[in-house]
C-alpha positions in Angstrom: -25.0 -44.2 -38.8 -28.2 -42.8 -40.4 -29.0 -39.2 -39.4 -32.4 -40.5 -38.3 -30.7 -42.6 -35.6 -29.0 -39.7 -34.0 -30.0 -39.2 -30.3 -32.8 -36.7 -29.4 -30.2 -34.3 -28.0 -28.9 -33.7 -31.5 -32.3 -32.7 -32.8 -33.0 -30.4 -29.8 -29.6 -28.8 -30.5 -30.7 -28.3 -34.1 -33.8 -26.5 -33.0 -31.8 -24.1 -30.7 -29.3 -23.3 -33.5 -32.1 -22.6 -36.0 -33.4 -19.8 -33.8 -30.1 -18.5 -32.3 -28.1 -18.3 -35.5 -31.1 -17.4 -37.7 -31.5 -14.2 -35.7 -27.8 -13.5 -35.6 -27.4 -13.7 -39.4 -30.2 -11.3 -40.0 -28.5 -8.3 -38.3 -27.0 -7.1 -41.6 -30.4 -6.0 -42.9 -30.8 -3.8 -39.8 -27.7 -1.7 -40.5 -29.4 1.0 -42.7 -32.7 1.5 -40.7 -30.9 1.6 -37.4 -28.1 3.9 -38.7 -30.8 6.2 -40.2 -32.8 6.2 -37.0 -29.9 7.3 -34.9 -28.4 9.6 -37.6 -25.0 7.8 -37.5 -22.7 6.6 -40.2 -22.3 2.9 -41.0 -19.2 2.6 -38.7 -21.4 3.0 -35.6 -23.6 -0.1 -36.3 -20.6 -1.9 -37.7 -18.7 -1.4 -34.4 -21.8 -2.5 -32.4 -21.9 -5.8 -34.4 -18.1 -6.1 -34.2 -18.3 -5.7 -30.4 -21.0 -8.3 -30.3 -18.8 -10.8 -32.2 -15.7 -10.0 -30.2 -17.6 -10.5 -26.9 -19.2 -13.6 -28.4 -15.7 -15.0 -28.8 -14.4 -13.8 -25.4 -17.3 -15.4 -23.5 -17.0 -18.6 -25.6 -14.1 -20.4 -23.7 -15.7 -19.6 -20.4 -19.2 -20.9 -21.3 -17.4 -23.9 -22.9 -15.6 -24.7 -19.6 -18.9 -24.2 -17.7 -20.7 -26.5 -20.1 -18.0 -29.2 -19.8 -18.2 -28.9 -16.0 -22.0 -28.5 -15.3 -23.7 -29.6 -18.5 -25.1 -27.6 -21.4 -28.8 -27.2 -20.3 -28.3 -24.5 -17.7 -25.8 -22.6 -19.8 -28.2 -22.5 -22.8 -31.1 -21.3 -20.7 -29.0 -18.4 -19.2 -27.8 -17.5 -22.6 -31.2 -17.4 -24.1 -32.5 -15.1 -21.4 -29.5 -12.7 -22.1 -30.1 -12.9 -25.8 -33.8 -11.9 -25.4 -33.0 -9.1 -23.0 -30.4 -7.7 -25.3 -32.9 -7.6 -28.2 -35.6 -6.0 -26.2 -33.2 -3.3 -24.8 -32.0 -2.6 -28.4 -35.6 -2.1 -29.6 -36.3 0.6 -26.9 -32.9 2.3 -26.9 -33.1 6.1 -27.1 -29.3 6.7 -27.3 -27.0 4.9 -29.8 -24.4 4.2 -27.2 -27.0 1.9 -25.5 -26.5 -0.6 -28.4 -23.0 -1.4 -27.2 -24.5 -2.9 -24.0 -27.6 -4.4 -25.5 -26.8 -5.5 -29.1 -23.1 -5.8 -28.2 -22.6 -7.3 -24.8 -25.9 -9.0 -23.9 -26.6 -10.5 -27.4 -22.9 -11.4 -27.6 -23.1 -13.4 -24.4 -26.4 -14.9 -25.4 -24.9 -16.1 -28.7 -21.9 -17.6 -26.9 -24.2 -19.8 -24.8 -26.7 -20.9 -27.5 -24.5 -21.6 -30.5 -22.0 -24.0 -32.0 -19.5 -24.5 -29.2 -22.1 -25.5 -26.6 -24.2 -27.6 -28.9 -21.4 -29.3 -30.7 -19.7 -30.1 -27.4 -22.9 -31.8 -26.2 -23.3 -33.6 -29.6 -19.7 -34.9 -29.5 -20.5 -36.8 -26.2 -23.4 -38.8 -27.7 -22.3 -39.5 -31.3 -19.5 -42.0 -32.2 -16.2 -40.5 -33.4 -16.5 -42.0 -36.9 -19.8 -40.1 -37.4 -18.9 -36.9 -35.6 -18.2 -34.7 -38.7 -21.5 -35.8 -40.2 -23.4 -35.0 -37.0 -21.5 -31.7 -36.8 -22.4 -30.9 -40.4 -26.1 -31.6 -39.9 -26.1 -29.5 -36.7 -24.3 -26.7 -38.5 -26.7 -26.8 -41.3 -29.5 -26.0 -38.8 -28.0 -22.5 -38.3 -28.1 -22.0 -42.0 -31.7 -23.1 -42.3 -32.5 -20.6 -39.6 -30.8 -17.9 -41.8 -33.0 -18.9 -44.7 -36.1 -18.9 -42.6 -35.5 -15.8 -40.5 -34.1 -13.3 -42.9 -37.1 -13.1 -45.3 -39.4 -12.9 -42.2 -37.2 -10.1 -40.8 -37.4 -8.2 -44.1 -41.2 -8.5 -44.1 -41.3 -7.1 -40.5 -39.1 -4.2 -41.4 -41.3 -3.4 -44.5 -44.7 -3.8 -42.7 -43.8 -2.5 -39.3 -40.3 -1.2 -38.1 -37.0 -2.5 -36.8 -38.0 -2.1 -33.2 -41.0 -4.5 -33.6 -38.9 -7.0 -35.5 -36.3 -7.2 -32.7 -39.1 -7.7 -30.2 -40.5 -10.6 -32.2 -36.9 -12.1 -32.2 -36.9 -11.7 -28.4 -40.0 -13.8 -28.1 -38.4 -16.5 -30.3 -35.6 -16.8 -27.8 -38.1 -18.2 -25.3 -38.4 -21.3 -27.5 -34.6 -21.9 -26.9 -35.3 -22.1 -23.2 -38.2 -24.6 -23.9 -35.9 -26.8 -26.1 -33.1 -26.7 -23.4 -35.6 -27.9 -20.7 -35.8 -31.2 -22.6 -32.1 -31.7 -23.0 -30.7 -34.5 -20.8 -27.1 -34.5 -19.6 -25.0 -35.9 -22.4 -23.3 -39.3 -21.7 -20.5 -40.5 -23.9 -21.7 -43.0 -26.5 -18.2 -44.7 -26.7 -15.7 -45.9 -24.2 -13.2 -43.2 -23.6 -9.6 -44.0 -23.1 -8.3 -44.1 -19.5 -6.0 -41.2 -20.4 -8.9 -39.0 -21.6 -10.9 -39.8 -18.5 -8.1 -38.9 -16.1 -6.8 -35.8 -17.9 -7.5 -32.5 -16.2 -8.6 -29.4 -17.9 -5.3 -27.7 -17.2 -3.5 -30.7 -18.7 -5.7 -30.6 -21.8 -5.0 -26.8 -22.3 -1.3 -27.3 -21.9 -1.4 -30.2 -24.4 -3.3 -28.1 -27.0 -1.2 -24.9 -26.5 2.0 -26.9 -27.2 0.6 -28.3 -30.4 1.5 -26.4 -33.6 -1.5 -27.8 -35.5 -3.9 -26.3 -32.9 -2.6 -22.9 -33.7 -2.9 -23.5 -37.4 -6.5 -24.4 -36.8 -6.9 -21.1 -34.9 -5.4 -19.1 -37.9 -7.7 -20.8 -40.4 -10.8 -20.1 -38.3 -9.8 -16.5 -37.9 -10.2 -16.1 -41.7 -13.6 -17.8 -41.6 -14.8 -15.3 -39.0 -13.5 -12.4 -41.0 -15.3 -13.6 -44.2 -18.6 -14.5 -42.6 -19.2 -11.4 -40.6 -18.0 -9.0 -43.2 -20.3 -10.5 -45.8 -23.3 -10.9 -43.4 -23.0 -7.3 -42.2 -22.0 -5.4 -45.3 -23.4 -7.3 -48.3 -26.8 -5.6 -48.0 -25.2 -2.1 -48.0 -22.8 -3.1 -50.8 -25.7 -4.1 -53.0 -27.6 -1.0 -52.1 -24.6 1.1 -53.2 -24.9 -0.7 -56.6 -28.5 0.5 -56.8 -30.0 -2.9 -56.2 -33.3 -3.1 -54.2 -33.3 -4.2 -50.6 -35.2 -7.4 -51.6 -32.1 -8.5 -53.6 -29.9 -8.3 -50.5 -32.4 -10.2 -48.4 -32.7 -12.9 -51.1 -28.9 -13.1 -51.5 -28.5 -13.7 -47.7 -31.4 -16.2 -47.8 -29.6 -18.1 -50.6 -26.5 -18.1 -48.4 -28.6 -19.8 -45.7 -30.3 -22.4 -47.9 -27.2 -23.4 -49.8 -25.3 -23.7 -46.6 -27.8 -26.2 -45.4 -26.5 -28.5 -48.1 -23.0 -27.3 -48.0 -22.5 -27.8 -44.2 -23.7 -31.4 -44.4 -21.7 -32.0 -47.6 -18.4 -30.8 -46.1 -19.1 -32.7 -42.9 -19.7 -35.9 -44.9 -16.5 -35.2 -46.8 -14.7 -34.7 -43.5 -15.7 -38.2 -42.4 -14.6 -39.8 -45.7 -11.4 -37.9 -46.4 -8.7 -36.0 -44.5 -10.3 -33.1 -42.8 -7.4 -30.8 -43.4 -7.4 -31.5 -47.1 -11.1 -31.0 -47.3 -10.7 -27.7 -45.4 -8.1 -26.5 -47.9 -10.4 -27.3 -50.8 -13.2 -25.3 -49.1 -11.0 -22.2 -48.9 -9.8 -22.6 -52.5 -13.5 -22.6 -53.5 -14.1 -19.4 -51.4 -11.1 -17.8 -53.1 -12.6 -18.4 -56.6 -16.2 -17.4 -55.6 -15.3 -14.1 -53.9 -12.8 -13.2 -56.6 -15.4 -13.8 -59.3 -18.0 -11.7 -57.5 -15.8 -8.6 -57.1 -14.6 -8.9 -60.7 -17.9 -9.4 -62.5 -20.6 -6.8 -62.8 -23.0 -6.7 -59.8 -26.6 -7.4 -60.7 -29.5 -9.1 -59.0 -28.6 -12.3 -60.8 -24.9 -12.3 -59.8 -25.9 -11.3 -56.3 -28.2 -14.3 -56.0 -25.5 -16.6 -57.6 -22.9 -15.3 -55.2 -25.2 -15.9 -52.3 -25.7 -19.5 -53.3 -22.1 -20.2 -54.1 -20.6 -18.6 -51.0 -23.4 -20.2 -49.0 -22.3 -23.7 -50.1 -18.9 -23.1 -48.4 -20.2 -20.6 -45.7 -20.1 -22.6 -42.5 -18.7 -25.9 -43.8 -15.7 -24.8 -41.8 -17.5 -25.5 -38.5 -17.9 -29.3 -38.8 -14.4 -29.6 -40.2 -12.8 -27.4 -37.6 -14.6 -28.8 -34.6 -14.1 -32.3 -36.1 -10.3 -31.6 -36.3 -10.2 -30.5 -32.7 -12.2 -33.6 -31.6 -10.0 -35.9 -33.8 -6.7 -34.6 -32.4 -7.7 -34.0 -28.7 -10.8 -36.1 -28.1 -14.3 -35.2 -26.9 -13.7 -34.7 -23.2 -12.9 -31.0 -23.4 -14.2 -30.2 -26.8 -16.4 -27.3 -25.7 -13.3 -25.7 -24.0 -10.8 -26.3 -26.8 -13.2 -25.5 -29.6 -14.4 -22.5 -27.6 -10.9 -21.1 -27.7 -10.6 -21.7 -31.4 -14.0 -20.0 -31.8 -12.7 -17.0 -29.9 -10.1 -16.6 -32.6 -12.9 -16.9 -35.2 -14.8 -14.1 -33.4 -11.7 -11.9 -33.4 -11.8 -12.3 -37.2 -15.5 -11.5 -37.1 -14.9 -8.3 -35.1 -12.3 -7.1 -37.6 -14.5 -8.1 -40.6 -17.6 -6.3 -39.3 -15.7 -3.2 -38.1 -13.1 -2.9 -40.8 -15.8 -3.1 -43.5 -17.5 0.0 -42.1 -14.3 1.8 -41.3 -12.8 1.3 -44.8 -16.1 2.3 -46.5 -16.4 5.5 -44.5 -12.7 6.3 -45.3 -12.6 5.4 -49.0 -16.2 5.6 -49.9 -15.9 2.1 -51.3 -15.9 -1.6 -50.2 -13.5 -2.6 -53.0 -10.3 -2.7 -50.8 -11.9 -5.0 -48.2 -13.4 -7.3 -50.8 -9.9 -8.0 -52.3 -8.5 -8.5 -48.8 -11.0 -11.3 -48.3 -9.8 -13.0 -51.5 -6.2 -12.9 -50.3 -7.1 -14.2 -46.9 -9.1 -17.1 -48.4 -6.1 -18.2 -50.4 -3.8 -18.0 -47.3 -6.3 -20.1 -45.3 -6.3 -22.8 -48.0 -2.5 -23.1 -47.6 -2.5 -22.9 -43.8 -4.4 -26.2 -43.3 -2.1 -28.3 -45.4 0.7 -28.8 -42.8 -1.7 -29.7 -39.9 -1.0 -33.0 -38.2 -4.4 -34.5 -37.7 -3.4 -37.7 -35.9 -5.0 -38.2 -32.5 -2.7 -37.0 -29.8 -3.6 -39.8 -27.4 -2.6 -42.4 -30.0 0.8 -40.7 -30.5 1.4 -40.7 -26.8 0.5 -44.4 -26.5 2.8 -45.3 -29.4 5.7 -43.4 -27.9 5.2 -45.1 -24.5 5.8 -48.5 -26.1 8.9 -47.5 -27.9 
C-alpha cells in the first residue's frame, strides 16, 4: 500500500504528533534559562521533566484503555487542553515547586493522551496488518518532523523574547490539536478480525500478555529506549554548553536528531515489514551502541555534535514502529492501545531515570561522563534482549494447538 493511500485518520494523527512531540522534544533547551530564573541547580529541572515522563507513562495504560473503549477523539481533546494549561501555568509560575504540577503532571497527562499510544492504536484499526509497521513508521516520523520544526523556533523565541513567552506560544499551538481531533472519525477495522479477537475481553488480553515472556522482553528493550531518548533530549544542550559550544550548536544538534529521525523512523518501519522485527530491533540498538560510544570517545566539537545528532536521530524513535508493530503482530490490533500503553509506561520509567539521573550524576560528579557510558552499556544489552523474542501471532499458536 502506498503511503498516499493511507486513510485520512493517519494524516490527522500525523498533524497531532507533529505538534505534541515537537513541543515535548524542545524542553531540553529550557533547562538553563528556567534553572537560572529560579536560581536552582540542574537537578530541579531534570526532576520536573523526569516527573513529567513518569506520569506520562503512568497515565498511558489508562488513556489507552479509555481510547479502546470510547474512541480516540475525546481522549485527544481532553489531553490537548491539559497540555495547554500545563504550559500556561509553567509560564506564569512564581515558585519552582509549581512546575511539578504544571510541567510535570498536567503536561505529562497531556502527552499521554496526544502521543504515540493513542494515535498508533487508532491507526492500527484502519491499516492492514502487512502495512502496519510502515504506517507506524510514517506516523512516528511526524513527531520527529515536529522536533525539527519546533526546536529552532523555540530557540528563536528564547533569544528574541523569553522562556515564558515561548511556552505561551506552545500553549496556543495545542489548540490546533483539538481542531485536528474534531475531524477524526471513529476508527473501524480495515480487515476482518478473527472470532477469537472479537470475543476476547480486556482482562483476558491482559492475562494473555502478562503470561507471555516475549511481552516482558519487549518491555525491557523499550525501557532502554526511554532512558536514551530523555537523557539525550534533556541533557545534550547542557553537555555541549559544558564543552564551551554555543547554544545554537545544541539547538542544531537536536534539530538534526529530528530531521534524521524522519527518515530513520520510516526506514526502520519499512525494514520491520520486510524482515523480522526483533532482528531489525537488535540491529537498531547495535547502531546506537556504536554511535553513542563514538560520540563520548571522540573530541566534542560543533561538527561532531551535528554528526551525532544526525546519527542518533536516524535510530532515535525507530523503536516505536518496531515495538508497537511487535505488540500488534503478537497480540493483534483489538487492544493495542492498552497493551502498547503498558509497554510505553516502562519506556517512561526509563525516561524518568534518564532525565533525573543525568542531572543527579552531574551535580554529584560535576561531569556527564558516567551516565554517557551507562547509555552505551544499556544499548548493547537491549540489542541482545530482542533476539530471543517469539514474534509469532499468539492467536495462530492457539488455533494450531486446538487442532492437535
